[in-house]
N, C-alpha and C positions, 0 to 999 in steps of 0.2 A: 597756334596755341591760343591766340586771342579769340578765335571764333568758337572754341569749345565751350558748351554750356557749363555753368558752375556745378560742382558736385553737391549732392544734397545728402541728407541723413539717409534717404533711400538707398543710395549707392553703398553707404556703409553697412546697412541692413543686408543688402544683397551679398556683399563680401562675407559677412558673418554667416549667412546661410550656406554659402558655398564651402566655407570652412568646415562646418559641422555636418554637412550632408554626406552620407556614405551610402554605398550600395545602390540598388535599383538600376543597375546598368541595362538590364533586359527591357525594362519599361521605358527608359529614356531612349535607347536605340530604336525601339518600335515607334516612339513619337517622332523621333527625327525622320524616320522613313515616310511618315505622314506629311511632315513638313516639306520634304522633298517633292512630293507630289507624284503625279503619274496616274494613268487610267487604272492600274492594277492595285493601287494602294487603298487604304480605308480613310474615312472621314471622321468617324466618331469612336472614341476610346472610352469605354466604361469601366471604371475601377470600383471595386466594392470589397469590403472587408469590415471587420469589427472596429470599434473606436479605439484610437491610439495605435493602430497599426502603421500609420505614417501616410495616410492618403493626403492629408492637407500639406504636409512637408513636400511630398512629391509634386503636387500640383503647383506649389510655389516654384519648385525647381523647373518643372516643365514650362511655366510661364517665363522664367528667366531664359530658358533655352529658346523659346520662341521669339523672345525680343532679340536675343543675340543673332537669330536667323533673319532679323529684319521684319518680323511679323508684327501686326498690331493686335495687342492682347486685351481681351475684355474679361475680367475676373468678377464673378458674382458669387455670393454666399447666401444660400437659402434661408439662413437664420435672420437675415436682415429685411425680408419682405413677406408679405402675406402669400399663401400658396394658391394663387389665382393666376389665370392666363394674362390678364391685363397687368398685374404687378410683375410677373416674370418678364413680359415683353418690355415694360418700362425699364427694367434693369438691363436687359440683354439686346434691346432693339437696335442699338447702334451697329451691332455685328452684322445685321441683315443687310446693310448698305455699304459695308467695308470689304473690299476685295482682299483676299488672303487673310481674313480675320481668324483669330484663334479665340474661341469662347470657352472659358474654364468655369465650371459649375461645381462648387463645393457644397457639402452638407446636403446633397439632393434628397436624402431620406426625409428631410422637413417638408418637401413638396412632392413627394413620391406620387401623389394622386394626379399630378399633372403629366405623368409618364406617357399616357396615351396621346394626350394633346401635343406634347413635345415631338413624339415620334411621327405623328401624322399631320400636324399643322405647323409647327414652328420650324423644325430642323429642315424640312424640304425647301424652305424659303431662303436659306443662307447661300451665299455666293458658292460657285462650283468648287473653288480652291480653299474653302473654309475648313478649319479643323476644330472639332469639339472634343473636350474632355470632361467627363462627368464623374464625380466621386460620391459614392453613397455607402451606407452601412448595408443596404439591402441589395441583393442581386437584381439584375434587370428582369422585367416581366418576360414570361416565355414568348409573348407575342412578338417581341423583337426577332427572335430566332425563327418563329413560324412564318413571318412575313418575308417573302423572297426578295423584296426590294432591299432588305437590309442585310442579305447574306455576305455580300462582299464589302459592305460599307461600315460595318460594326465589328469592333474588336472588344472582347470582354476579358478582363484580367481579375482574377481573385488576388487580392494583396495578401502576401505572406510575410511572416516575421523575417527579420534580417538573418542572413547566414551567420554561423559562429564567427567567421573571420570578419564580417562586417560589424557585428556587435562589438567585438574586441576593438575594432578600429574606432568605433563611436565612443567607447569608454576611454580610449587613449585621448582623443580629441577633447573629451569632456574633462580630462585631467584626473581620472580615477586612479589612485595609487595601485601599483602593480600587485601588492599584497592583498588588495580587496577586489580585484577584478573577478576572481573565481567566484567569490561569494555573491557579488552583484549579478554576474551571469547566471548563477544558479537560481537566483530569485526571478530575474526578468527574462531569462532566455534571450530570444532575439526580438522581443516585443519593443518597439521603439519608444513608446511613451513610458513604459516601465523602466526601461534602461535610462531614459533621460531623468525621470524623478529620482530613481535610486542613485544615479550618478551625482546629482546635485547634493544629495545627503552624504554620499561616500566621500566626495571631495572635501568635505568639512571634517572628515574623521581622520585625525592625525595619529591615532593610536593603532598599534599592531597587537592588540590584545583580543583573543577570543574570536569567534565567528561573527561576521557582520550580518545584520538582518535589518530590513526596513522597519521603521516605526509606524505606529497607528496612523499618523498624519499622511505618510506616503501611501499607505493602503487606502485610506479614505479618499484621497485625491484620485487615485487610480480607479477606484470603483465608481466614483462619480463620472469619470470620463468613459469607462468601458461599459458600465451597466446602466447608469442614469437612474431615473425614477422608475419604480415598480408599482403596478396598480394597487396591491393590497399586501397585507402582512402574510396572507396565505401564498401569494406569489413569491414573496421573499423566502418563505419556508421552503417552497418547492426548488427555488434557485439554490438555496443553501444545501438541500439535500443532493441536488445535482452535483454540487461541488465536492461533497463528500465521497460519493460512490464513484467507481470507475466508469460504469456506463449506467444511464438512467432508463428505466422502463416504467411502463405503467404499474407494474406490480410493485416495484420499489417505491414509487410515489404514493401508492395506496397506503403503505405503512405510515406515511407522515401526514398525508392530507385526506385519506379516506376516499369517499365516493367521488370527489372532484379531480381524481388523479388523471382521467383521460383529457379533461379540459385543460388542466395545467401542463400536461405533457405536450399538447398541441401548441400552447403558448410557448413553452421552452424551445420547442422545435423551430418557432418562427424567429428566434432571437439570432442576431448576426454573429455572435460569438459562440454559438452552439452548432456542433457538427453532427450529422446523422451518420452513425457507423453501423457496422454489421450487427452489433448486438445491442444497440440503443443509442442514446444521445450522450455526447462528450462535450464539456465546455472547453474553451481555449485554456491551455495550462496556466497562463498568468491569471486569467479570471478565476479559474479554480482555486489557485493559491491565495489570491487576494480575498475571495469570499471566505475561505476557511480561516485565514489569519484574522480577518475582521470579526467573524462570529466568535472565535476563540478568545479574543481580546475584549470584545464588547459585552458578550453574554456567555461566560464560562458555563453556567448552569444549563443554558440553552443548548450550547455546543454538546455538553455531556449527555443531555437527554436525547438530542437528535442522534448522536453517535450510538447510544446504547439501543435505541429503537431499531435503527438500521442493522446494527450488529446482531441483535438478537433474532431478527427475521432472517438474516442471512445464515446464521448458525443453524436455525431450524430447517432451512432449505438443504443445508449440507447433510444434516442427519436424516433427511427423508428423501434425498436425491437418488436417482438411479445412477448406476456407474457411468452412463453416457452423459450425465449432466453435472455430476459432482465436481468435476475440474472447474468449469465456469463458475459455479456457485462458490467454491472455495477460493478461486482468484479474486472474486469480488470481496470476499471477507478480508483476504490478505491485503487488498488495496486500502482498507481502512487503517492499516498499520504502516502505510508506505513511508511515513516519516520517522517510524520507530527505529531504534538503534539496531534491531535484529533484521530490518528490511531495507532501509534506505539505501545502503551501498551494495546490496546483494541481489537486487531484482531490477531487470532492465525495463520491464513493462513493454517489451517489443516482441511478444510471442505470438502475434496475430498470424504469422505464416507457419506456425508449428502447432501440431495437435498431438494428444496422447492417444495411444492405441494399445490394446492388450496384446501380449506376446502369443504367437502361435508357432507350432513346430517348423513351419515352412521359413520362419524368420531366423532360425538358429544360425545359419552360416553368416548371415549379414551381422548379427549380434556379435559373433566371435570375432569377425573381422574388425569390428569397431573396438572391441576389447583389446585386441592385439595392437592395433593402431594406437590406441591411447596409452597403454602402459605395458606392452610387451606380451610375450607368450605366457609368462607366469600368470598374469591376470586373466588371459584367456582360458587357461587351464582351470582356474577357480570358477569362472563364469560357466564353463562347460559342466563342471561337477554340480553347481546349484541349479542349472537348467534341467538336469535329470531329477534332482531332489525336490525343487520347489519352483516349477515353471510358472505357476500362477502368481508368484510374487514379482515377476518381471513386468515392466511397462515400457512401451517404446515411445519415443518422440520422433514424429515424422513430419516432413514437409507437406504443407497443405495442398500445394498444387501438383507436385510430382509423386508424392507418397514415399519418397526416399527416407529410409531410416537414418536419422541424423544422430541419435543417441539413445541411451536406455538407462534404466534404474532398476533396482531390485530390493524388495523388502522381505526379509527372511522372518519367519515365525519359529522360534526356538522354544520347546516345551521342557526338554530335559536334555543333558549332555549325551551326545553320541560319539563314541571314540573316533570313528574314521572321520567325521566332520571336524573334530578338534585336531586330529593329527594332520589333516590336509590344509586347513585354513587358519592361519595365524590370528586373524581378526576374531573368528568365532571362539578360538581357544582363549583369547584375551577377554572376550565378553563373559565366558563362563568363569574365569578366574576372578574377574572383578565382582560379578554378581554373587558368587559364592561367598566372597569375603565381606560384601556390604549389604546383603539381603537377597537371598536367592528367591526365585519364584515360589510362591505358596501353591498348595494344590488348586488346580484349576486356572492358574496364572500362566502367562507366557511372556517372552521377551521378544521385542520387535527390533530388528536391526536393518538399518539403511546400509545395505552391504555394498552396492555398486551405484555410482552416479557418473555416467560416462558421456562425455561429449569431447571427442578428440580435437575438434577445431578450437574449442574454448580452452583447452588444457587446464582444466580445473578452476577456471574463473568464471565470472558471470557471462551469461549468453541467453538467448531465447530459450534454448533447450534447457539450460540449467533453471530458468524460470519455471518451467513446467515441473522439473524435479523438485524444486522447493515447494511448489503447490502440492504435488503428490505427498510430500512429507507431512504437510499440514492436514491433508485428507486422512492419512494413516493415524495421526494423533487425535483428530476430532471424532473419528468414528470407531476408534479402538474400544473393545471391552476386555476386561480381565487381563490388561497388560500391566506387568510389573515394571520393566525397564524399557526405555527405548535408546538405542545406540546409533550414533552417527559416525560415519567414517570420512576423513578428510585427507586429501593428498597435499594440497597447498595449505599447510597447517597455519602458518602465520597469517594468511589472507582470511581464513574462515574463522580463526579462533575468537575474534570479538563478537561475530554473530552467535556462535555457539555459547558464549557466556551470556549474551543478552537473552537468549531463549532458554537459559538454564540448563545447558548441556556442557558442563564443565569437562575439560580434558582429563581423561583417566589413564591414557597411555599415549606415547609419542614416538615409539620406537618399533613399530610393526612393519617389518621389511618384506616386501613382495617384489621380487626381481630387483631393479635398481633403485626403487622408490621406498621412502619411509612414509607410513601412514599414521595419522592420529585417530584416537578413539575418544568419543564424547558420549556422556551418559546422563540420563534423566530417570529418576525414580518416580513414576506416576502415582504410586501409593502415598507418597509424601507430599507431592504437589500435584493434585489431580488437574484436569483440563480446566474446570471452573476457576479456581484460584490462579492458576497459570495464566489464563486469558485476562482475569481481572488485573493482574500485575501489569500485563502489557497495555491494557486499556488505560491504566493510570498514566503511563508515559504519553500516550496519544493525547489525552485530555489535558494533563497538567504539565506536560513537557519534561518530565523527570521519570526515570525508572527506579522504583523502590528496591531496596536490597532484598534479595531472595531469603525467605525464612528457612533456616536449616533445621530439618528434623531427621529422625533416624527410623529405619525399620529393624526391629530386633528379631533375630531368629527365635523360634518358639521356646527353646530350652532357656535362652537368656531372658525372654519375656516372662516365663513362669517364675524364674529366680527373682526378677525384679518385683513381681506381685507379692511374693512372699516377703521380701524385704520391706515393701511398702506397708504391708499389714503389720509387721512388727514395729515399724516407726510411725504409726498412725498419729500419734500425739506429739511428734517431734518435726515440726514444719521445716526446719533447716535440713534435716536429713531427707524428708520427703522431696524438697526442692532439688536435691542432688540426685534423686532416683533416676535410673535410666528411663522409666516411663515418661518422664517429663520432657524427654527429647523426642517422644513420638507424638503423633497427632491426637493421642487420647487426652493429654492434659498439658497445659502450659505453665504449670507452677504447683507448689506444694499444696496450697489451698484447693485448687482445682482437683488435684489427685486425691486429696482426702475426700472430697465430696463424691468423686466417681467410685472409690472403694466402698464408701458407705452405701451408695446406691446398689452396688453389686451384691453386698452382703444382705441388704434388705430384700432384693430380688430373689435371693436364695430361699427365703421363708415361703415364697410363693411357688417354688418348684415342686414337682411331684416328689414326694418322700423326702422333702428338703427341710422340714421343720426342725428335726433333731440336729442335722448338720448346721443349720442356721444358729441354733442355740449354742453350739459348740463354738462356732466361729465368732459369734457375737460376745460371748463370755470371755473368750481369749483375747480378742483385739479391740472390741468396742468398749467393753467394760473395765478393761485394764486390770486383771488380776495379777499378783506378783509372779506366779508360777503356773505351769500347766496343771500341776497337782492341785493347786488352789482352785482352778477353774473346774476340774473334774468333781472336787468336793462340793463346789457351789451348785453344780448341776446334779449332785447326788447320783453320780455315775461311777462305775468301776473305771479305772484309768485307761485299761485297754479299750473298753467301749468308747469312752470319750475320745481317745486318740483316733479310733476308726472313723467316728463322726467327723472329727476335725480335719483329718487328712482328705476325706471325701468332700467336705465342704470347701476347703481351700482349693481343691482341684476344680470344683464347680465354679468358683469365682474366677479362677484362671481361665477356664473355658469361655465363661461369659464376657470377660474382658477381651479375650482373644477374638471372639466373634464381633464385638464392638469395633476392634481394631480393623478387622477385615471389612465390615460392612461401612464404617465411617470413611473409608478411603475410596 
């Protein structure tokens, strides 16, 4: 006992590190194999990954492991010396003369220019049994791999986030309360630095009220570590745009930075926290969320402007895309709403291995098998019926590699009630009952019904297949013309109801039985809330974090509409009665004063109509000049009462037609 050296603060720090260190079993095992030596092992371990992913923490643990194995460890940090060969050798030179040395180099990106010198001049001079660990934000130069001398001597590991299990272990070690762990993990995923920062804040939160979210100070610290300084405001703008969109392309960047898009795309591509995917560039999820949260908090107007510019460009692409490209364009738009209440819990964003394909007759047997597997023979019978009636409304979801049909959906176009369709399909019967009662399609309009959304594996819950079905629904809404209603059918009604309410498709039926299952029906009248205002409401939630209440308006059948116009003309000087008029529940007017102005405009327009002068005089004298009786109006116009009545009836009918046309075109 007396010969043991006294313990130091360093021992306590080591114990603390061991207590909070989780995961990285693969990396530590690989390092131990190098320490064990042998002719077939490696000598240099190169770790690379974005800031905050845990490189430095792993290096400290590997250093402790090496000391535990009896090795002499030399730790250097490239932040502490100038990036020159003499300075590097001054820091690490002792390893050149120490048998079994372990050289650990952190923050190597600060002296990355020395990589060639290190590879060819310094490392070959180390003892035969030396082990080197290098950590950098940047991947190693390709010349390491091209040099045959290093084929067996170098191992390269791309540092990944912690697994979900390891992340939860870290939160437990950090003392994050159980009721906050899900929120902390939702913010940080498995990113070690984000988890650590969030855990420090969460452990001080003793309340169990509402959802936890990191404050601006956590986001600022995280960005400083992950992103660091950027060269200019233009680079910052490109980075923020990259955070907003699902995948960044030169085309997307050109919307934000103009003709410098190509240069800034290459700059983004070089960043360690940016990944190059099949469709473009993707930032690390934690970086994406931190940049978005920071911009929304720091510059709400700037966030709004950037969001709208990208949103409008994507919307234009959707409306001009071919059928082969519209799904990708629409998915990109949907991603802008990823945190909205209608999207957040209903899209997995994991549909990279699934693609949409058009239905062809040779797919019929596969589609019917899926229908029967999902919901039984009764559903398969309905699918079979609609494949005969509207095959072009069907879309398939297929596996990218195998081509296997995994699911399908169908959008029906209904223009008028057809008895055998109503008799066979309870959903279509309910659609017509509801629309006839609340505003049937007007001439030239149709109803769009999302009739089938089938993924037997997911059983009516979220999945990559359902992701594409959700995207297809958005395509149908954004590209539709002359659509009166859209109807959505849900089988797991409780699960999907919050989404339907968020996207303004309230439930209108809940008891539609097909086989053993009850289905729900949800409806939206696009004449009352067209796509533009509908998107604007959803945008408000994205920008300001809250979803405004939906404005309730009404579509009146033509007969009721004309009755309301006649009543409004009679009550033109009684604003309280005008305010209660049924026309104020339509999109034509939002109050008595507005309705009076609209009626006056209609009457004045009558004067300019062909052969409308006499009709205008009759309507004006009766309703705008306010004579006590129609007989008095006829006398004032010096007309026989029968002639006056003929002009008045024709004039009022013209006003009704004019307002009805305004109602149709304004929606």
